[in-house]
C-alpha positions as CSV (number, residue, x, y, z in Angstrom):
1,M,-28.2,-8.2,-29.7
2,L,-24.5,-6.1,-28.9
3,P,-21.9,-8.4,-28.8
4,N,-20.3,-9.1,-25.4
5,H,-17.4,-6.5,-25.7
6,R,-19.4,-4.4,-27.8
7,F,-21.6,-3.8,-24.7
8,Q,-19.2,-3.4,-22.3
9,T,-17.8,-0.7,-24.1
10,L,-21.4,1.0,-24.6
11,W,-21.4,0.4,-21.0
12,R,-18.0,1.9,-19.8
13,A,-19.1,5.0,-22.0
14,V,-22.5,5.6,-20.3
15,A,-20.8,5.4,-16.8
16,F,-18.2,7.5,-17.4
17,G,-20.3,9.8,-19.3
18,A,-22.6,9.8,-16.2
19,A,-19.7,10.7,-13.9
20,S,-18.2,13.7,-15.7
21,A,-21.9,15.1,-16.1
22,L,-22.4,14.7,-12.5
23,A,-19.5,15.8,-11.7
24,V,-19.8,18.8,-14.0
25,S,-23.2,19.7,-12.3
26,L,-21.8,19.6,-8.6
27,P,-19.6,22.6,-8.7
28,L,-22.2,24.5,-10.6
29,A,-25.4,24.0,-8.6
30,L,-23.2,24.2,-5.2
31,G,-22.1,27.8,-6.6
32,R,-25.6,28.4,-7.9
33,L,-26.9,27.6,-4.3
34,L,-24.4,29.8,-2.1
35,W,-23.7,32.5,-4.2
36,P,-26.5,33.0,-6.8
37,G,-25.4,36.1,-8.1
38,G,-22.1,34.6,-8.8
39,L,-18.9,35.8,-7.6
40,S,-16.2,38.2,-9.7
41,G,-13.9,36.1,-11.6
42,G,-16.0,33.1,-11.5
43,A,-15.0,32.0,-8.0
44,E,-17.7,30.0,-7.1
45,F,-16.7,27.4,-9.6
46,I,-14.0,26.1,-6.9
47,F,-12.4,22.3,-7.6
48,W,-13.7,22.0,-10.9
49,L,-14.4,18.2,-10.2
50,A,-14.9,17.3,-14.1
51,S,-11.1,17.5,-14.8
52,G,-10.0,15.1,-12.8
53,V,-13.1,12.8,-13.4
54,N,-12.0,13.3,-17.3
55,V,-8.4,12.6,-16.8
56,A,-9.0,9.3,-14.7
57,G,-11.5,8.3,-17.2
58,L,-9.3,8.6,-20.0
59,L,-6.6,7.0,-18.6
60,L,-8.7,3.7,-17.7
61,L,-10.6,3.4,-21.0
62,G,-8.5,5.4,-23.5
63,W,-8.0,8.6,-25.3
64,R,-10.7,7.3,-28.0
65,F,-13.4,8.0,-25.1
66,W,-13.2,11.8,-25.2
67,P,-15.9,13.0,-27.1
68,V,-17.9,11.6,-23.8
69,V,-16.5,14.5,-22.4
70,Y,-19.0,16.7,-24.6
71,V,-21.9,15.0,-22.2
72,G,-21.5,17.3,-19.4
73,V,-22.9,20.1,-22.1
74,F,-26.5,19.2,-21.6
75,P,-26.8,20.0,-18.0
76,A,-24.8,22.9,-17.9
77,W,-26.9,24.5,-20.4
78,F,-30.1,22.7,-19.6
79,F,-30.2,23.3,-15.7
80,F,-27.9,25.8,-14.9
81,G,-28.8,28.7,-17.7
82,Q,-25.2,28.6,-18.9
83,S,-25.0,29.7,-22.7
84,P,-24.5,26.9,-25.9
85,A,-21.4,29.0,-26.3
86,Q,-19.8,28.7,-22.8
87,C,-20.8,24.9,-22.8
88,F,-19.2,24.0,-25.8
89,L,-16.5,25.7,-25.1
90,G,-15.9,24.6,-21.6
91,A,-16.8,21.1,-22.6
92,T,-13.9,21.2,-25.2
93,G,-11.6,23.4,-22.6
94,N,-11.7,20.0,-20.8
95,G,-11.5,17.3,-23.7
96,V,-8.1,18.6,-24.6
97,E,-6.9,19.3,-21.1
98,A,-7.7,15.5,-20.2
99,L,-5.8,14.1,-23.9
100,L,-3.2,16.6,-22.7
101,A,-2.9,15.6,-19.5
102,I,-2.8,11.8,-20.4
103,W,-0.3,12.5,-23.2
104,I,2.0,14.2,-20.1
105,L,1.3,11.2,-18.0
106,R,2.3,8.5,-20.4
107,R,4.7,10.5,-23.0
108,L,6.6,12.2,-19.8
109,G,6.0,10.2,-17.0
110,Q,5.7,6.6,-18.5
111,Y,2.6,5.7,-17.0
112,R,2.3,2.0,-16.3
113,G,-1.2,2.2,-14.6
114,G,-0.9,3.8,-11.1
115,F,1.2,6.7,-9.2
116,G,3.6,5.0,-7.3
117,Q,6.7,6.2,-9.0
118,T,8.0,9.7,-8.1
119,R,8.2,10.2,-12.0
120,T,4.5,9.6,-12.9
121,V,3.8,11.9,-9.7
122,L,5.9,14.6,-11.3
123,S,4.3,14.1,-14.5
124,L,1.0,14.8,-13.3
125,L,1.8,17.7,-11.2
126,F,3.2,19.2,-14.7
127,A,-0.1,18.1,-16.0
128,A,-2.0,19.6,-13.8
129,T,-0.5,23.2,-14.0
130,V,-0.6,23.0,-18.0
131,A,-3.3,20.9,-19.2
132,P,-6.0,23.6,-17.8
133,M,-4.8,26.3,-19.2
134,L,-6.4,26.0,-22.7
135,G,-9.8,26.3,-20.9
136,A,-8.8,28.7,-18.4
137,L,-7.9,31.0,-21.2
138,T,-10.7,30.4,-23.5
139,V,-13.8,30.7,-21.2
140,P,-13.4,33.5,-19.2
141,A,-12.3,35.4,-22.4
142,L,-15.4,34.6,-23.8
143,L,-17.9,35.4,-20.7
144,V,-15.6,39.1,-21.1
145,H,-16.6,39.0,-24.7
146,E,-20.3,38.4,-23.4
147,G,-20.4,41.1,-21.1
148,R,-20.4,38.8,-18.0
149,F,-17.0,39.3,-17.0
150,A,-15.5,42.9,-16.5
151,K,-12.3,43.2,-18.2
152,P,-10.3,43.5,-15.2
153,E,-11.9,39.9,-13.9
154,F,-10.4,38.1,-17.1
155,W,-7.1,37.6,-15.1
156,L,-8.9,36.5,-11.8
157,G,-11.0,34.2,-13.7
158,L,-7.5,32.8,-15.6
159,G,-6.0,32.2,-12.1
160,N,-9.2,30.4,-10.6
161,W,-10.2,28.2,-13.6
162,A,-6.6,27.0,-13.4
163,L,-6.5,26.6,-9.5
164,A,-9.6,25.0,-9.7
165,N,-9.0,21.9,-12.6
166,G,-6.0,21.3,-11.5
167,T,-6.6,21.1,-8.0
168,A,-9.2,18.4,-9.0
169,I,-6.8,16.6,-11.2
170,L,-4.4,16.3,-8.5
171,V,-7.0,15.1,-5.9
172,L,-9.6,13.0,-8.1
173,T,-7.2,11.3,-10.6
174,P,-4.8,9.1,-8.5
175,L,-8.2,8.0,-6.2
176,L,-10.5,7.4,-9.2
177,V,-7.4,5.0,-10.4
178,A,-6.6,3.7,-7.2
179,L,-10.7,2.8,-6.9
180,R,-11.0,1.0,-10.4
181,R,-7.8,-0.8,-9.5
182,G,-9.0,-2.1,-6.2
183,E,-5.8,-0.5,-4.5
184,W,-8.0,0.9,-1.7
185,P,-9.8,0.7,1.1
186,S,-6.9,-0.7,2.7
187,C,-8.0,-3.7,5.8
188,R,-4.1,-4.4,6.8
189,H,-4.7,-1.7,9.8
190,P,-8.1,-1.1,10.1
191,R,-8.3,0.3,13.2
192,E,-5.5,2.4,12.8
193,A,-7.1,3.9,9.7
194,G,-10.3,4.2,11.3
195,L,-8.3,6.7,14.1
196,W,-6.9,8.2,11.4
197,V,-9.7,9.2,9.4
198,V,-11.7,10.3,12.6
199,C,-8.4,12.4,13.0
200,G,-8.5,14.0,10.0
201,V,-12.4,14.9,10.0
202,L,-11.8,16.4,13.0
203,C,-8.4,18.8,11.9
204,G,-10.4,19.5,8.8
205,W,-13.4,20.9,11.0
206,V,-11.1,23.3,13.3
207,A,-9.0,24.0,9.9
208,F,-11.3,24.9,7.3
209,D,-13.8,26.4,9.9
210,A,-11.3,29.2,11.1
211,V,-10.2,29.7,7.1
212,F,-14.0,30.6,6.3
213,Q,-15.2,32.5,9.4
214,A,-12.2,35.2,8.1
215,R,-11.4,35.9,11.7
216,G,-7.3,36.3,10.6
217,V,-7.1,32.7,12.2
218,N,-5.7,30.3,9.8
219,F,-5.0,26.3,10.9
220,A,-5.0,25.4,7.5
221,F,-1.6,23.6,8.3
222,L,-2.9,20.9,10.7
223,M,-3.9,18.7,7.4
224,F,-0.3,18.3,6.5
225,P,0.3,15.7,9.3
226,F,-2.9,13.8,8.1
227,V,-2.1,13.5,4.7
228,I,1.9,12.8,5.1
229,F,0.5,10.0,7.4
230,A,-1.1,8.2,4.9
231,A,0.8,8.9,2.5
232,I,4.2,7.1,4.6
233,R,2.2,4.6,6.7
234,F,-0.6,3.3,4.2
235,G,0.5,4.1,0.7
236,Q,-0.7,6.4,-2.6
237,A,-4.1,5.0,-2.3
238,E,-4.5,6.3,0.8
239,A,-2.8,9.0,0.2
240,S,-5.4,10.4,-2.0
241,A,-8.3,9.4,-0.4
242,A,-7.3,11.5,2.3
243,L,-6.7,14.5,0.0
244,A,-10.4,13.8,-0.7
245,I,-11.6,13.9,3.1
246,V,-9.3,17.5,2.9
247,M,-11.6,18.5,-0.1
248,G,-14.7,16.8,1.5
249,S,-14.0,19.0,4.4
250,L,-13.5,22.2,2.1
251,Y,-16.9,21.5,0.7
252,I,-18.5,20.9,4.0
253,A,-16.9,24.1,5.6
254,L,-17.8,26.3,2.6
255,A,-21.5,25.2,2.9
256,R,-21.5,26.5,6.3
257,H,-19.8,29.6,6.1
258,A,-20.4,30.9,2.9
259,G,-23.0,33.2,4.0
260,Q,-20.5,35.0,6.4
261,L,-18.5,35.4,3.1
262,A,-18.5,39.1,2.1
263,P,-18.8,39.3,-1.8
264,E,-15.4,41.1,-2.2
265,S,-13.4,38.9,-0.2
266,A,-15.1,35.6,-0.8
267,P,-12.6,35.1,-4.4
268,G,-9.3,35.7,-2.2
269,I,-10.3,33.2,0.2
270,L,-11.4,30.8,-2.5
271,W,-8.2,31.2,-3.8
272,F,-6.2,30.5,-0.9
273,V,-8.3,27.0,-0.6
274,Q,-7.7,25.9,-4.0
275,A,-4.0,26.9,-3.6
276,F,-3.1,25.6,-0.2
277,L,-5.0,22.0,-1.4
278,W,-2.8,21.9,-4.4
279,V,0.1,22.8,-2.6
280,L,-1.0,19.9,-0.2
281,S,-2.2,17.2,-3.1
282,A,1.6,17.8,-4.6
283,T,3.4,17.0,-1.3
284,G,1.5,14.2,-0.1
285,L,1.8,12.7,-3.8
286,L,5.3,13.2,-3.9
287,V,5.7,11.5,-0.3
288,A,3.8,8.5,-1.3
289,A,5.9,8.0,-4.3
290,L,9.1,8.3,-2.6
291,A,8.1,6.1,0.4
292,A,6.7,3.3,-2.0
293,E,10.1,3.5,-4.2
294,R,11.8,3.2,-0.4
295,R,9.9,0.1,0.1
296,D,10.4,-1.2,-3.2
297,A,14.4,-1.1,-2.7
298,Q,14.2,-2.7,0.7
299,T,12.1,-5.2,-0.9
300,H,14.3,-5.8,-3.6
301,A,17.4,-6.1,-0.9
302,L,15.3,-8.9,0.8
303,E,15.0,-10.5,-2.8
304,A,18.9,-10.4,-3.4
305,S,19.8,-11.6,0.1
306,L,17.5,-14.3,0.0
307,R,19.1,-15.1,-3.9
308,E,22.2,-15.2,-2.2
309,E,21.3,-17.6,0.6
310,R,19.4,-19.9,-1.8
311,A,22.5,-19.8,-4.1
312,R,25.1,-20.8,-1.1
313,L,22.6,-23.3,0.1
314,D,22.4,-24.9,-3.4
315,A,26.3,-24.7,-4.1
316,L,26.4,-27.0,-0.4
317,R,23.9,-29.4,-2.0
318,Y,25.8,-29.7,-5.5
319,Q,29.4,-30.0,-3.7
320,I,27.8,-33.0,-2.0
321,N,26.9,-36.2,-3.8
322,P,23.6,-37.0,-2.1
323,H,23.8,-40.7,-2.7
324,F,27.5,-41.0,-2.2
325,L,26.8,-39.6,1.3
326,F,24.3,-42.0,2.1
327,N,25.6,-45.2,1.3
328,T,28.9,-44.5,3.0
329,L,26.8,-43.8,6.4
330,N,25.0,-46.7,5.6
331,S,28.1,-48.6,5.0
332,L,29.5,-47.2,8.2
333,R,26.5,-48.2,10.5
334,A,26.9,-51.8,9.1
335,T,30.5,-51.7,10.1
336,L,29.6,-51.0,13.8
337,P,29.1,-53.9,16.4
338,L,25.3,-54.6,16.9
339,E,26.0,-53.4,20.5
340,A,26.7,-49.9,19.5
341,E,23.1,-48.9,19.3
342,T,23.4,-45.3,19.9
343,S,26.0,-45.2,17.7
344,R,24.0,-46.8,15.1
345,G,21.1,-45.0,15.8
346,M,22.7,-41.5,15.4
347,I,24.0,-42.4,11.8
348,T,20.4,-43.2,10.7
349,E,18.9,-40.2,12.4
350,L,21.8,-38.1,10.3
351,A,21.2,-40.6,7.3
352,G,17.5,-39.0,7.7
353,Y,17.9,-35.5,8.6
354,L,20.5,-35.3,5.4
355,R,18.1,-37.2,3.3
356,T,15.1,-34.4,4.3
357,T,17.7,-31.3,3.4
358,L,19.7,-31.9,0.7
359,E,17.1,-33.5,-1.1
360,A,14.4,-31.7,-0.7
361,P,12.8,-29.7,-3.5
362,D,14.2,-26.0,-5.0
363,T,11.2,-23.8,-3.2
364,D,10.7,-21.3,-0.7
365,L,7.9,-22.9,0.7
366,A,7.1,-26.3,2.2
367,P,4.3,-28.0,4.3
368,L,5.4,-28.1,8.2
369,R,4.9,-31.7,8.4
370,E,9.0,-31.9,6.1
371,E,10.1,-29.5,8.2
372,A,9.4,-30.8,11.7
373,A,10.4,-34.1,9.7
374,A,13.7,-32.9,9.6
375,M,13.3,-31.2,12.7
376,S,13.0,-35.1,14.3
377,H,16.0,-36.5,13.1
378,Y,18.1,-33.3,13.9
379,L,16.5,-33.8,17.7
380,A,17.0,-37.6,17.8
381,I,20.8,-37.2,17.3
382,E,20.7,-34.3,20.1
383,Q,19.2,-36.3,22.4
384,K,21.8,-39.2,22.0
385,R,24.3,-36.9,22.4
386,F,22.9,-35.4,25.8
387,G,20.9,-38.1,26.8
388,E,18.9,-37.6,30.1
389,A,20.1,-33.7,29.8
390,L,17.7,-32.9,27.5
391,H,13.9,-33.2,27.4
392,V,12.1,-32.8,24.0
393,E,8.1,-31.7,23.9
394,L,6.4,-31.5,20.8
395,A,3.1,-30.3,20.2
396,L,1.9,-30.1,16.7
397,A,-1.8,-30.2,15.6
398,P,-2.7,-32.4,12.8
399,E,-4.2,-29.4,11.0
400,A,-1.1,-27.4,11.3
401,L,1.3,-30.0,9.6
402,A,-0.2,-29.1,6.0
403,R,0.6,-25.6,5.8
404,P,3.3,-24.7,3.8
405,V,6.1,-22.3,5.6
406,P,9.4,-21.3,4.7
407,V,11.7,-24.3,4.4
408,F,14.8,-24.5,6.6
409,F,13.7,-22.1,9.4
410,L,12.4,-24.4,12.2
411,Q,15.2,-26.6,12.6
412,P,17.8,-23.5,13.0
413,L,15.4,-21.7,15.6
414,V,15.2,-25.3,17.5
415,E,19.0,-25.6,17.0
416,N,19.8,-22.0,18.4
417,A,17.4,-22.9,21.4
418,I,19.4,-26.2,22.4
419,R,22.7,-24.7,21.6
420,H,22.4,-21.6,24.0
421,G,19.9,-22.5,26.0
422,L,22.1,-25.2,27.3
423,E,24.6,-22.9,28.6
424,A,22.0,-20.9,30.8
425,S,19.9,-23.6,32.1
426,Q,20.4,-24.7,35.6
427,G,19.5,-28.3,35.8
428,R,17.9,-30.6,33.3
429,F,17.1,-28.6,29.6
430,H,14.0,-29.0,28.3
431,L,12.8,-27.9,25.1
432,R,9.5,-27.2,24.0
433,V,7.9,-27.0,20.0
434,E,4.5,-26.2,18.9
435,A,2.4,-25.8,16.3
436,A,-1.3,-25.2,16.0
437,L,-4.1,-23.0,13.7
438,D,-5.3,-19.8,15.8
439,A,-8.8,-18.7,15.8
440,R,-8.2,-16.5,12.7
441,G,-6.7,-19.3,11.0
442,H,-3.2,-18.3,10.9
443,L,-0.1,-20.8,11.8
444,A,1.2,-20.4,15.2
445,L,4.6,-21.6,16.0
446,Q,6.3,-21.4,19.3
447,V,10.0,-22.4,20.1
448,A,10.4,-22.4,23.6
449,N,13.3,-23.5,26.0
450,T,14.3,-23.2,29.5
451,G,16.9,-20.5,30.3
452,T,18.0,-16.8,29.4
453,W,18.1,-14.7,26.6
454,R,21.4,-13.7,25.3
455,E,20.7,-10.6,23.2
456,G,23.2,-10.8,19.8
457,A,24.0,-14.8,20.8
458,T,21.5,-15.9,18.2
459,P,22.7,-14.9,14.2
460,G,26.2,-16.0,14.6
461,H,26.3,-19.6,14.9
462,T,23.6,-21.0,12.6
463,G,24.0,-19.1,8.8
464,L,20.4,-18.1,8.8
465,G,20.0,-16.6,12.3
466,L,17.0,-14.9,13.7
467,A,17.4,-11.4,12.3
468,N,17.7,-13.8,8.4
469,I,14.2,-15.4,9.5
470,R,12.9,-12.4,10.1
471,R,13.9,-10.9,6.9
472,R,12.8,-14.1,5.2
473,L,9.2,-14.0,6.6
474,E,9.1,-9.9,5.6
475,L,9.9,-11.2,2.3
476,L,7.4,-14.0,1.6
477,Y,4.4,-12.3,3.9
478,G,4.8,-8.7,4.2
479,K,3.8,-7.4,7.6
480,T,1.2,-9.8,8.2
481,A,3.9,-12.6,9.8
482,T,5.0,-11.8,13.5
483,V,7.9,-12.8,15.3
484,E,8.2,-12.1,18.7
485,I,10.6,-13.2,21.8
486,V,9.0,-13.5,25.1
487,C,11.3,-14.1,28.3
488,T,9.4,-15.5,31.7
489,N,9.8,-17.7,34.6
490,G,12.8,-19.1,33.4
491,W,11.8,-20.0,29.6
492,V,12.6,-18.5,26.4
493,R,10.0,-18.4,23.9
494,I,10.0,-17.2,20.1
495,C,6.6,-16.9,18.7
496,L,5.5,-16.8,15.1
497,T,2.5,-16.6,13.3
498,L,2.2,-16.9,10.0
499,P,-1.1,-15.8,8.1
500,P,-2.9,-18.5,5.6
501,P,-1.8,-19.4,2.2
502,A,-3.5,-16.6,0.0
């Protein structure tokens, strides 16, 4: 029995070989089906899928797997009647092409497992231009030598081979790498993604039906918004999926209208769609990389802002000796007469509040019950200050108290509500804090107070502010946490939704 690691290596080689052989067979079968007599310059070999599969396979498995590329010789020779010389020459060209492509990606593009960097995408474009040239030069030359191509068709064949191989590398390599890494499909925006796919399919049907009907009307430009939206809104993996949808639309339209294409015009149209998809792929991948780098820069800025806030808070903590402060407050409380219940109670609550904040662990998240404890001390002090003018209600579900939340973010919201709500409220001021788990398991928090919302007033008094809280939530949860301000019937409600812990 083979050792486990050798069995895994053998299994990967078999899977890679099967994928490469299938990718060789598909364009050959399609060309044989649509044009039994062949086209000038071998134009029936539209989108040589094996090039993208081979580059992705060597990127994922390692360059030592390159001999597996020769598995594609068998179907080309046995099922499609190509000469052994053409099969082995084509397989050799495909192997060298894949090796050169991964060398360019690793050496020039500094490939690290994905295509989210502009430099890596630019190197992929360079590889898709340079790497196919060896096969593009040798196979048409052999066909001319064998008499299967006329000499004037050599340059047609060279151009077709280069575009077919290069386009497949741009479309399939990033997609297969993303699929292997589990980066797609994205479930963050399922409805939006579904609508996006439907629009892309419809645009592809309109655009490429017009192209292959050869009526002089060209709607191929309709695919640019589809791909660019995916690149900016979703990411690199989804942009690659969009390009695969475009390629699939091209194949479907080609299968529907191949019989309408005159043999003399078919190569020119096929050249156009391959060149069009090459340019579209380059645009989509570059836009996706630029968008990813911009998101990374924003994340780094948020992290720097959070580190700066934590540094200020830590500096404040270190400037104050908690034990000295607590002992001083207890001594001060002891000097007050027993009749001064309000003053003694406020000192007790202040000591409790400072203990929960100054002795809190250095972490980004803490259970909601700890945040609620600090908030309760603060509210107890405020109620002693304002008396009957302040009415507080707490509705904290027990199952919600164990959920982790960002440290020191609930009390500033409550402080803002009291500070600004008291000024705008008529009569008795009401404050209500709610926490519960919704049907999806998300933590729903709400800080509601009577009064009116004053835009811009919140950030100026607490040091953190609502805008800062938004940034912290975005840093910790991404787009899955939401903050909403609702003003209805004399109430201002700040509603927060936090996803369950990963």
